[in-house]
Backbone as CSV, one residue per row, in Angstrom:
resi,resn,N_x,N_y,N_z,CA_x,CA_y,CA_z,C_x,C_y,C_z
1,MET,-14.428,-21.314,38.732,-13.720,-20.788,37.584,-14.720,-20.489,36.459
2,LYS,-14.571,-19.313,35.883,-15.477,-18.927,34.804,-14.984,-19.526,33.500
3,THR,-15.922,-20.029,32.720,-15.599,-20.578,31.399,-15.948,-19.529,30.347
4,ALA,-15.603,-19.823,29.120,-15.904,-18.904,28.024,-17.396,-18.623,27.926
5,GLU,-18.214,-19.613,28.330,-19.670,-19.432,28.242,-20.194,-18.551,29.368
6,THR,-19.539,-18.538,30.528,-20.036,-17.771,31.664,-19.308,-16.446,31.842
7,ARG,-18.188,-16.301,31.220,-17.395,-15.078,31.339,-18.016,-14.005,30.442
8,PRO,-18.083,-12.765,30.896,-18.619,-11.709,30.016,-17.694,-11.523,28.807
9,PRO,-18.255,-11.124,27.683,-17.427,-10.941,26.490,-16.382,-9.848,26.723
10,SER,-15.234,-10.019,26.109,-14.168,-9.019,26.269,-14.624,-7.687,25.701
11,ASN,-14.108,-6.642,26.277,-14.422,-5.285,25.853,-13.752,-4.998,24.517
12,LEU,-14.455,-4.357,23.635,-13.926,-4.006,22.321,-12.596,-3.273,22.445
13,HIS,-12.513,-2.351,23.380,-11.322,-1.521,23.536,-10.151,-2.251,24.178
14,SER,-10.320,-3.489,24.535,-9.216,-4.259,25.103,-8.428,-5.009,24.030
15,HIS,-8.860,-4.920,22.781,-8.218,-5.661,21.695,-7.191,-4.800,20.963
16,ILE,-5.990,-5.319,20.831,-4.945,-4.625,20.085,-5.396,-4.412,18.644
17,GLY,-6.037,-5.427,18.072,-6.512,-5.323,16.691,-7.454,-4.142,16.492
18,PHE,-8.303,-3.889,17.497,-9.209,-2.738,17.422,-8.407,-1.455,17.286
19,TRP,-7.389,-1.295,18.124,-6.600,-0.068,18.124,-5.755,0.059,16.861
20,LEU,-5.229,-1.058,16.366,-4.485,-1.015,15.112,-5.388,-0.562,13.966
21,ARG,-6.580,-1.127,13.915,-7.532,-0.774,12.863,-7.974,0.687,12.994
22,TYR,-8.187,1.123,14.234,-8.611,2.501,14.506,-7.583,3.489,13.966
23,VAL,-6.317,3.270,14.321,-5.249,4.154,13.843,-5.083,4.003,12.336
24,SER,-5.032,2.762,11.850,-4.826,2.505,10.431,-5.895,3.177,9.575
25,ASN,-7.142,3.065,9.979,-8.224,3.691,9.212,-8.028,5.198,9.102
26,HIS,-7.649,5.819,10.200,-7.475,7.274,10.187,-6.239,7.682,9.384
27,VAL,-5.153,6.943,9.520,-3.942,7.236,8.751,-4.234,7.061,7.259
28,SER,-4.884,5.969,6.895,-5.192,5.682,5.490,-6.154,6.703,4.899
29,HIS,-7.189,7.062,5.657,-8.163,8.039,5.169,-7.490,9.394,4.938
30,ALA,-6.653,9.814,5.868,-5.965,11.101,5.716,-5.055,11.082,4.491
31,PHE,-4.372,9.956,4.265,-3.499,9.852,3.095,-4.325,9.881,1.812
32,ALA,-5.437,9.170,1.792,-6.315,9.177,0.617,-6.780,10.600,0.313
33,GLN,-7.090,11.368,1.347,-7.513,12.762,1.157,-6.371,13.594,0.578
34,LYS,-5.156,13.360,1.060,-3.998,14.098,0.549,-3.743,13.765,-0.933
35,LEU,-4.072,12.565,-1.334,-3.854,12.137,-2.719,-4.899,12.677,-3.696
36,LEU,-6.026,13.156,-3.176,-7.133,13.568,-4.053,-6.706,14.526,-5.159
37,ASP,-5.931,15.547,-4.824,-5.535,16.530,-5.833,-4.671,15.931,-6.935
38,SER,-3.973,14.832,-6.621,-3.114,14.202,-7.628,-3.917,13.339,-8.597
39,GLY,-5.163,13.007,-8.225,-5.987,12.142,-9.057,-5.603,10.674,-8.953
40,VAL,-4.816,10.321,-7.936,-4.339,8.950,-7.745,-4.958,8.385,-6.476
41,THR,-5.370,7.129,-6.533,-5.895,6.455,-5.347,-4.744,5.831,-4.554
42,VAL,-5.036,5.379,-3.344,-4.012,4.714,-2.535,-3.502,3.461,-3.254
43,ALA,-4.402,2.674,-3.826,-3.995,1.463,-4.550,-3.095,1.815,-5.731
44,GLU,-3.427,2.868,-6.446,-2.597,3.298,-7.577,-1.233,3.784,-7.091
45,TRP,-1.219,4.482,-5.954,0.036,4.941,-5.362,0.948,3.759,-5.055
46,VAL,0.392,2.698,-4.506,1.186,1.505,-4.187,1.854,0.971,-5.455
47,ILE,1.102,0.884,-6.536,1.653,0.379,-7.799,2.711,1.333,-8.337
48,LEU,2.422,2.623,-8.331,3.388,3.605,-8.824,4.698,3.529,-8.042
49,ARG,4.583,3.440,-6.716,5.806,3.417,-5.888,6.595,2.137,-6.115
50,GLU,5.903,1.011,-6.258,6.604,-0.247,-6.522,7.274,-0.217,-7.898
51,MET,6.666,0.458,-8.852,7.225,0.540,-10.201,8.410,1.510,-10.283
52,PHE,8.488,2.449,-9.363,9.500,3.507,-9.423,10.925,2.945,-9.452
53,ASP,11.171,1.878,-8.740,12.514,1.304,-8.648,12.792,0.262,-9.725
54,ARG,11.916,0.138,-10.699,12.049,-0.864,-11.746,11.941,-0.204,-13.124
55,ASP,12.712,-0.703,-14.068,12.641,-0.164,-15.430,11.413,-0.666,-16.168
56,GLY,11.009,-1.864,-15.883,9.836,-2.474,-16.496,9.545,-3.774,-15.779
57,THR,8.277,-4.096,-15.661,7.881,-5.277,-14.907,6.701,-5.943,-15.588
58,ALA,6.733,-7.252,-15.619,5.581,-7.997,-16.128,4.453,-7.879,-15.104
59,PRO,3.211,-7.762,-15.547,2.091,-7.684,-14.610,2.073,-8.848,-13.611
60,SER,2.449,-10.036,-14.063,2.459,-11.191,-13.155,3.496,-11.013,-12.048
61,ASP,4.639,-10.410,-12.384,5.658,-10.138,-11.362,5.169,-9.080,-10.375
62,LEU,4.466,-8.097,-10.893,3.912,-7.054,-10.034,2.849,-7.630,-9.103
63,ALA,2.052,-8.555,-9.612,1.049,-9.228,-8.777,1.731,-10.000,-7.651
64,GLU,2.785,-10.710,-7.989,3.513,-11.477,-6.968,4.168,-10.549,-5.948
65,LEU,4.726,-9.471,-6.410,5.399,-8.510,-5.551,4.443,-7.862,-4.547
66,THR,3.234,-7.543,-5.008,2.275,-6.827,-4.168,1.300,-7.731,-3.435
67,GLY,1.189,-8.985,-3.895,0.216,-9.887,-3.301,-1.185,-9.682,-3.848
68,LEU,-1.315,-8.841,-4.865,-2.610,-8.609,-5.499,-2.829,-9.651,-6.595
69,THR,-4.066,-9.843,-6.982,-4.360,-10.774,-8.066,-3.945,-10.153,-9.391
70,ARG,-3.786,-10.997,-10.397,-3.457,-10.488,-11.733,-4.585,-9.610,-12.267
71,GLY,-5.812,-9.981,-11.924,-6.956,-9.166,-12.344,-6.912,-7.779,-11.728
72,ALA,-6.566,-7.704,-10.450,-6.471,-6.406,-9.780,-5.353,-5.571,-10.389
73,ILE,-4.225,-6.204,-10.677,-3.110,-5.492,-11.308,-3.530,-4.981,-12.679
74,SER,-4.250,-5.797,-13.432,-4.702,-5.400,-14.764,-5.602,-4.165,-14.683
75,LYS,-6.535,-4.169,-13.742,-7.438,-3.019,-13.595,-6.685,-1.760,-13.172
76,LEU,-5.764,-1.919,-12.201,-4.975,-0.772,-11.756,-4.093,-0.254,-12.893
77,ALA,-3.486,-1.165,-13.636,-2.640,-0.763,-14.761,-3.464,-0.012,-15.802
78,ASP,-4.647,-0.512,-16.121,-5.508,0.168,-17.093,-5.823,1.595,-16.644
79,ARG,-6.121,1.756,-15.355,-6.429,3.103,-14.838,-5.208,4.010,-14.923
80,LEU,-4.042,3.478,-14.569,-2.821,4.289,-14.596,-2.381,4.597,-16.027
81,ILE,-2.641,3.687,-16.944,-2.354,3.939,-18.363,-3.274,5.048,-18.875
82,ALA,-4.546,4.990,-18.492,-5.495,6.037,-18.904,-5.094,7.405,-18.359
83,LYS,-4.439,7.413,-17.206,-3.962,8.665,-16.599,-2.582,9.056,-17.112
84,GLN,-2.057,8.274,-18.044,-0.749,8.487,-18.663,0.398,8.476,-17.649
85,LEU,0.245,7.643,-16.609,1.286,7.496,-15.597,2.043,6.182,-15.750
86,LEU,1.484,5.271,-16.525,2.064,3.955,-16.755,1.921,3.642,-18.243
87,ALA,2.881,2.904,-18.782,2.818,2.484,-20.186,2.917,0.967,-20.242
88,ARG,2.236,0.396,-21.220,2.260,-1.053,-21.443,2.939,-1.305,-22.790
89,THR,3.901,-2.229,-22.792,4.593,-2.614,-24.010,4.401,-4.100,-24.217
90,HIS,4.023,-4.491,-25.428,3.852,-5.904,-25.770,5.130,-6.410,-26.432
91,ALA,5.458,-7.665,-26.169,6.600,-8.294,-26.832,6.275,-8.459,-28.308
92,ARG,7.269,-8.258,-29.175,7.046,-8.355,-30.623,6.653,-9.761,-31.055
93,ASP,7.282,-10.757,-30.465,7.042,-12.129,-30.909,5.885,-12.820,-30.193
94,ASP,5.413,-12.220,-29.075,4.310,-12.841,-28.329,3.494,-11.732,-27.661
95,ARG,2.388,-11.372,-28.287,1.578,-10.240,-27.805,0.959,-10.508,-26.438
96,ARG,0.976,-11.764,-25.999,0.447,-12.065,-24.663,1.383,-11.557,-23.577
97,TYR,2.685,-11.471,-23.898,3.664,-11.009,-22.911,3.738,-9.493,-22.970
98,GLN,3.605,-8.872,-21.811,3.659,-7.417,-21.744,4.496,-6.962,-20.560
99,THR,4.981,-5.753,-20.683,5.772,-5.126,-19.629,5.117,-3.801,-19.287
100,LEU,5.091,-3.504,-17.999,4.579,-2.221,-17.520,5.758,-1.372,-17.052
101,ALA,5.700,-0.080,-17.334,6.747,0.839,-16.887,6.134,2.204,-16.645
102,LEU,6.741,2.943,-15.739,6.288,4.303,-15.496,6.567,5.173,-16.710
103,THR,5.665,6.083,-16.995,5.916,7.102,-18.001,6.752,8.196,-17.334
104,THR,7.188,9.144,-18.097,7.927,10.280,-17.524,7.053,10.988,-16.494
105,ALA,5.784,11.171,-16.822,4.864,11.834,-15.879,4.732,11.023,-14.595
106,GLY,4.649,9.716,-14.710,4.569,8.849,-13.532,5.826,8.943,-12.695
107,ARG,6.981,8.933,-13.358,8.268,9.006,-12.660,8.410,10.347,-11.927
108,ILE,7.907,11.407,-12.508,7.958,12.733,-11.879,7.000,12.804,-10.692
109,LEU,5.855,12.155,-10.808,4.825,12.228,-9.772,5.181,11.458,-8.495
110,VAL,5.871,10.337,-8.619,6.121,9.473,-7.453,6.805,10.212,-6.294
111,PRO,7.885,10.972,-6.503,8.496,11.664,-5.357,7.547,12.654,-4.664
112,THR,6.686,13.296,-5.431,5.701,14.210,-4.852,4.733,13.450,-3.955
113,LEU,4.266,12.300,-4.432,3.346,11.486,-3.640,4.050,10.880,-2.433
114,ALA,5.311,10.527,-2.589,6.082,10.002,-1.449,6.210,11.063,-0.360
115,ASN,6.364,12.318,-0.761,6.412,13.409,0.220,5.089,13.511,0.974
116,LEU,3.973,13.312,0.275,2.669,13.325,0.939,2.568,12.182,1.947
117,ALA,3.087,11.012,1.578,3.084,9.864,2.497,3.951,10.171,3.721
118,ASP,5.096,10.796,3.488,5.974,11.172,4.600,5.289,12.180,5.520
119,GLU,4.640,13.176,4.932,3.914,14.180,5.715,2.790,13.534,6.523
120,ASN,2.113,12.587,5.913,1.023,11.898,6.599,1.558,11.124,7.804
121,ASP,2.654,10.413,7.603,3.283,9.697,8.730,3.684,10.673,9.835
122,GLU,4.294,11.768,9.434,4.733,12.758,10.428,3.538,13.297,11.213
123,GLN,2.466,13.576,10.517,1.262,14.098,11.168,0.737,13.115,12.210
124,PHE,0.662,11.842,11.846,0.048,10.869,12.743,0.973,10.327,13.817
125,PHE,2.257,10.325,13.559,3.169,9.690,14.502,4.102,10.678,15.192
126,ALA,3.806,11.965,15.080,4.624,12.999,15.721,4.616,12.870,17.244
127,ALA,3.587,12.278,17.810,3.512,12.119,19.266,4.531,11.101,19.783
128,LEU,5.108,10.316,18.875,6.090,9.311,19.263,7.502,9.851,19.043
129,SER,8.398,9.494,19.933,9.803,9.855,19.754,10.370,9.020,18.605
130,PRO,11.503,9.428,18.043,12.113,8.607,16.992,12.363,7.167,17.458
131,LYS,12.751,6.991,18.696,12.989,5.654,19.230,11.683,4.852,19.293
132,GLN,10.588,5.494,19.705,9.289,4.823,19.765,8.791,4.470,18.365
133,ARG,8.998,5.360,17.404,8.597,5.088,16.018,9.340,3.861,15.489
134,LYS,10.655,3.822,15.744,11.459,2.699,15.277,10.992,1.401,15.929
135,ARG,10.697,1.454,17.210,10.224,0.264,17.919,8.876,-0.194,17.359
136,LEU,7.965,0.755,17.124,6.659,0.417,16.556,6.827,-0.206,15.169
137,LEU,7.647,0.413,14.336,7.880,-0.104,12.994,8.460,-1.516,13.046
138,ASN,9.432,-1.731,13.908,10.032,-3.063,14.041,9.029,-4.087,14.558
139,THR,8.171,-3.673,15.485,7.152,-4.574,16.014,6.161,-4.972,14.924
140,LEU,5.723,-3.996,14.135,4.779,-4.290,13.053,5.415,-5.197,12.005
141,LYS,6.676,-4.947,11.662,7.375,-5.806,10.701,7.508,-7.226,11.242
142,LYS,7.745,-7.342,12.540,7.851,-8.662,13.160,6.523,-9.406,13.062
143,LEU,5.417,-8.704,13.267,4.097,-9.318,13.149,3.807,-9.734,11.714
144,VAL,4.219,-8.922,10.753,4.048,-9.275,9.336,4.792,-10.560,9.036
145,GLN,6.031,-10.630,9.494,6.854,-11.823,9.246,6.288,-13.047,9.967
146,ALA,5.933,-12.882,11.235,5.447,-14.017,12.027,4.144,-14.586,11.484
147,ASN,3.327,-13.744,10.872,2.043,-14.169,10.340,2.075,-14.405,8.831
148,HIS,3.263,-14.353,8.256,3.462,-14.621,6.824,2.537,-13.754,5.950
149,LEU,2.476,-12.475,6.274,1.639,-11.566,5.499,2.402,-11.113,4.266
150,SER,1.725,-11.085,3.121,2.423,-10.703,1.888,1.642,-9.722,1.015
151,THR,0.373,-9.583,1.239,-0.426,-8.660,0.429,-0.225,-7.247,0.942
152,LEU,0.207,-6.359,0.046,0.414,-4.970,0.447,-0.924,-4.288,0.692
153,PRO,-0.978,-3.392,1.678,-2.239,-2.672,1.909,-2.480,-1.666,0.794
154,THR,-3.645,-1.734,0.210,-3.981,-0.823,-0.891,-5.258,-0.032,-0.621
155,GLU,-5.828,-0.178,0.543,-7.058,0.557,0.872,-6.874,1.315,2.148
């Protein structure tokens, strides 16, 4: 019987993780390229889309929602504020407390960017039938749940 020490190392292409990363990298890169004209990064898109369904959110709540650090949220918020896509409001009685909300320009931009995300998915997953897409999506969600994953992909 061969042991781990005597068995040849597994082939790179035999790993599911390799194939997931291979597809993910290409899907993500293509989406990042589609976003270039909008001036928004993938990480900024994640924040914009999460903010779209909310009237206003504390940065700490956004950090918890996305799994990003408060520092990362602060940097992303600063960039989006500079692009006039997000606004920051301070509480009158406590300037430490702030709320982030989409500006009108941000609210208008999100559906356009969502269409780009939809087009990107269609481009990469067109080879799968609707039933196969649903099965893949359910399988990936099951893996997220089983592994207690909570940080949203931003790269």
